[in-house]
N, C-alpha and C positions, 0 to 999 in steps of 0.2 A: 886189704888189697888182695885181689885175686888175679893171677896171671894164667897162662896156658897150662903150666905144670906145677905151680906153686901158689901159696897163699900165706898171708901174714896178717896178724891183728895186734893192736895195742889198746889197752884200756886203762883208765885211771878213775879213781873214785875217792871222794873226801866226804865223810859223814860224821855227824854228831848225834849222840844218843844221851838222853837224860834218863837216868835210872832212879831218880829221887830228887828231893830238894837239895840244890847245891852239889849234885853229883853228876857230872857230865863226863862222858867218854868220847873220844874222837878216834876215828879210823881213817887212815889214808892207805890206799892200796893201788898197786899197778900190776899189770900182767901183760904178758905177750905170748903168743902162740903162733905156730906156723906149720905148714906141711909142704912136702916136696914129692912129686911123683915123677921119677926119672923115666925117660923113654928107653929103658933097657930091658931086654928079655929076662924074665925070672928075677927081677930086682924089685924089692918092696917099695911101697910108698912109705914115707917117714913123717911122723907128726910129733911135735914136742911143744911143751908149754911150761911157763914158770909164772908164779904169782908171789908177790911180797906184800905183807900187811904190817903197818906200823900202828900201834895202839898207844894212846895217851889218856891219862885220867887218874882219878883217885884210886889208890890201891895197885896201880900198875907201876912196877919197878923197872929200872933200866935193864935188868937181866932177863926180863920176859916180855919186853914191849915189841918184839919183832917176831913175825910168823911167816913161814914160807911153804909153798907147795910146788910140785913139779910132776911132769909125766913125760914118757917117751913111748911111742907106739910104732909098730911095723905092720904093714898089711900087704899081702900078696893077692892081687885080684886074678881071677881066671886061673886058679891053681886046681887042676882037675875039673870037677864040676862045680866048684865053689870058690870061696874066699877064705884064706887063712889069716888070722891076726894074732898079735901078741902085744902086751903092754906092761909097763911097770911105772909106778908112781907113788907118791905119798898117800897114805890112807887118810890122814887128817893133817891139818896144818901143823908143821913142826915148829914148836915154840923155841925161841932162841935159847941156846944152852940145854935144850931138851933132847930126848931120844926120838929119832926119826923112825916111824912105822911105815913100812912099805906094803903095797898091794900089787899082786901079779895076776894076770889073766891071759888066757889063750882061748881062741874059738875057731871053729870051722863052719861056715855057713854054706849050705849047698841046696840046690834045687832038687826036691824029692819028686815032684810031679808038676804039671802045669799049675801055676799059681800057688804052690806050696813050697816054702823054704824051711828047712830044719837047721837049727844052729845049736850044736852041743858046745858047752862052755865049762871051763874049769878055772877056779880062782883060789888065791891064798891071800889072807889078810894077816899081817904080822901083829903080834901083841907085845908091847914093851912092859906090860905089867907082870910082876913076878907071880908065878903059880897060875898064870892064865895062858893056855895053849893058843898057838896060832889057829886061825879059823880057815878051814879048807872046805870048798863046796863045788858041786857040779850042778849044772842046770841044762835043761833042754828046752829051747824056745822053738815054737812052731808058728810061722806066719802064713796067713792066707791072703790071697789077693784075687779079687773077682773082677 
């Protein structure tokens, strides 16, 4: 559904996968996401989402049969000569009773010249593995429009 200043969606999926003779795994998932763009000066638009997956099959025990993911983002349009955004969410699906790894990002997209947009971006990906550092990166995206 899309309104004047908001939108929302819901999805559902039910799948079966055969990985060999007599070995079937089924996946049921649902998710919802939405955004809201308030009509307030200097207030960001907000977007969020959540997905839940349930897995059944050989070798899948009840303590690892559920997985979930989520995100939350903010975006300020028309901030200076561009758009500022930031988000946080799960890096990979969090397995039930497992460790949640998060990912963070921030960007600023601005018009460099007619038809050229430059977007610097920084991100951090957490690692839950011992002796493995978090991953941090910076990027520069350039878009051309003719």
